C-alpha positions as CSV (number, residue, x, y, z in Angstrom):
1,M,0.0,0.0,0.0
2,N,1.2,3.5,-0.9
3,K,1.6,5.8,2.1
4,S,-0.7,8.4,0.4
5,E,-3.5,5.9,-0.1
6,V,-6.4,6.5,2.2
7,F,-9.3,4.1,2.9
8,S,-12.8,5.4,3.1
9,N,-14.9,4.9,6.2
10,D,-17.0,2.4,4.2
11,D,-13.9,0.5,3.2
12,V,-12.7,0.2,6.8
13,K,-16.2,-1.0,7.9
14,A,-16.4,-3.6,5.1
15,L,-12.9,-4.9,5.9
16,S,-13.7,-5.0,9.6
17,R,-17.0,-6.9,9.0
18,D,-15.1,-9.4,6.8
19,L,-12.5,-9.9,9.6
20,L,-15.2,-10.3,12.3
21,N,-17.1,-12.8,10.1
22,S,-13.9,-14.9,9.9
23,N,-13.6,-14.9,13.7
24,S,-10.8,-12.4,13.8
25,A,-10.7,-9.6,16.3
26,V,-10.6,-6.0,15.0
27,K,-8.9,-3.0,16.8
28,L,-10.6,0.4,16.3
29,K,-9.9,3.8,17.9
30,L,-12.8,5.2,19.9
31,G,-13.6,8.8,19.1
32,G,-16.2,10.3,21.5
33,Y,-17.2,10.9,25.1
34,S,-20.4,8.9,25.1
35,M,-18.8,6.1,27.3
36,W,-16.9,8.5,29.6
37,P,-15.5,7.9,32.2
38,N,-15.1,4.2,31.4
39,L,-13.9,4.5,27.8
40,L,-12.1,7.6,26.5
41,P,-11.5,9.1,23.0
42,E,-8.3,7.6,21.6
43,D,-8.8,4.2,23.5
44,I,-8.4,1.2,21.2
45,A,-11.4,-1.1,21.4
46,I,-10.8,-4.8,20.6
47,I,-14.0,-6.0,18.9
48,E,-14.9,-9.6,18.5
49,Q,-17.9,-11.3,16.8
50,V,-20.6,-12.5,19.2
51,E,-23.9,-14.4,18.9
52,P,-26.7,-12.1,19.9
53,S,-28.3,-14.8,22.0
54,S,-25.2,-14.9,24.3
55,L,-25.1,-11.2,25.1
56,K,-25.3,-10.1,28.7
57,L,-26.5,-6.8,30.1
58,G,-23.7,-4.5,30.8
59,Q,-21.4,-5.6,27.9
60,V,-20.1,-2.9,25.7
61,L,-21.3,-3.5,22.1
62,V,-20.4,-1.9,18.8
63,V,-23.6,-1.2,16.9
64,E,-24.4,0.6,13.7
65,I,-26.7,3.6,14.1
66,E,-27.4,5.9,11.2
67,N,-24.4,4.5,9.3
68,R,-22.0,5.1,12.2
69,W,-20.3,2.5,14.4
70,I,-20.9,3.3,18.1
71,A,-19.6,1.6,21.2
72,H,-22.4,1.7,23.9
73,R,-23.4,-0.5,26.8
74,L,-26.1,-3.1,26.5
75,V,-28.9,-2.1,28.8
76,G,-31.8,-4.1,27.5
77,K,-32.4,-7.3,25.4
78,R,-35.7,-8.9,24.4
79,T,-36.5,-11.9,22.2
80,L,-39.9,-11.8,20.5
81,D,-40.9,-14.4,17.9
82,G,-37.2,-15.5,17.6
83,N,-36.0,-11.9,16.8
84,I,-33.6,-10.3,19.3
85,S,-34.0,-6.6,20.0
86,L,-31.2,-4.7,21.7
87,K,-31.2,-1.5,23.7
88,T,-27.9,0.3,24.2
89,Q,-26.8,3.4,26.0
90,G,-23.6,5.4,26.4
91,D,-22.4,5.7,30.0
92,S,-22.6,9.5,29.8
93,I,-25.8,9.7,27.8
94,I,-29.0,10.1,29.6
95,K,-31.3,8.6,27.0
96,A,-30.9,5.1,25.6
97,D,-30.6,4.5,21.9
98,G,-33.7,3.4,20.0
99,P,-34.3,-0.3,19.7
100,L,-31.8,-2.1,17.5
101,S,-32.1,-5.4,15.7
102,S,-29.4,-8.0,15.9
103,V,-28.5,-7.1,12.3
104,E,-27.2,-3.7,13.6
105,L,-24.8,-5.5,16.0
106,I,-21.2,-5.4,14.8
107,G,-19.5,-7.1,17.8
108,V,-18.6,-6.9,21.4
109,V,-15.8,-5.1,23.1
110,N,-14.0,-7.5,25.4
111,Q,-10.8,-5.5,25.9
112,V,-9.6,-2.0,25.6
113,E,-6.1,-0.5,25.3
114,R,-5.2,2.9,26.7
115,N,-1.8,4.3,26.1
116,E,-0.7,0.9,24.8
117,E,-1.7,-0.8,28.0
118,P,-4.7,-3.2,28.4
119,I,-7.5,-2.0,30.7
120,A,-10.1,-4.4,32.0
121,L,-13.8,-3.9,31.4
122,S,-15.1,-4.7,34.8
123,Q,-18.4,-6.7,34.8
124,V,-19.2,-5.2,38.3
125,V,-19.0,-1.7,36.9
126,S,-21.0,-2.8,33.9
127,Q,-23.8,-4.1,36.0
128,V,-23.8,-1.1,38.3
129,Y,-24.3,1.2,35.2
130,V,-27.3,-0.9,34.1
131,L,-28.9,-1.3,37.5
132,L,-28.6,2.4,38.5
133,C,-29.7,3.9,35.2
134,P,-29.9,6.9,34.8
135,L,-27.9,8.0,37.9
136,P,-24.4,7.2,36.5
137,Q,-25.3,8.9,33.2
138,L,-26.5,12.1,35.0
139,A,-23.3,12.2,37.1
140,S,-21.1,11.7,34.0
141,R,-23.0,14.2,32.0
142,T,-22.7,16.8,34.8
143,V,-18.9,16.3,35.1
144,L,-18.5,16.6,31.3
145,K,-20.4,19.8,31.2
146,V,-18.4,21.3,34.0
147,R,-15.2,20.1,32.4
148,K,-16.2,21.7,29.1
149,S,-17.0,25.0,30.8
150,L,-13.7,25.1,32.6
151,M,-11.7,24.3,29.4
152,R,-13.1,27.6,27.9
153,F,-11.2,29.5,30.6
154,F,-7.9,27.6,30.5
């Protein structure tokens, strides 16, 4: 590959899907604050393929919403007539994402790297976020707003 060659977002997503379908893991850089404080921008998420029926509340999933891949926590799961419906939510987002079908599931984040060091995704923390909704989201959102306001002055 030529150094000046750039892949489009769609190319990266297609290649990542192919790798996940062949049971390979994919590493992608996170870009937003929706999972703050547990996941940060610039963290590297290691994504693996997963059967929707094996998902557990609290796991961090990568889902496709409006043609964007988003890492959010699984806060609800229903099976109706053999179809699995998922409900995800960012740790610092007060409102959950709309219902998602298992077709919109890209994979599960089982490990994250921060500054080239692995960080654990604690199942205890995951369950606390799900059980206490929306309290952790309100606290995270408040801290982010204060942080943003302070950054204007410094």
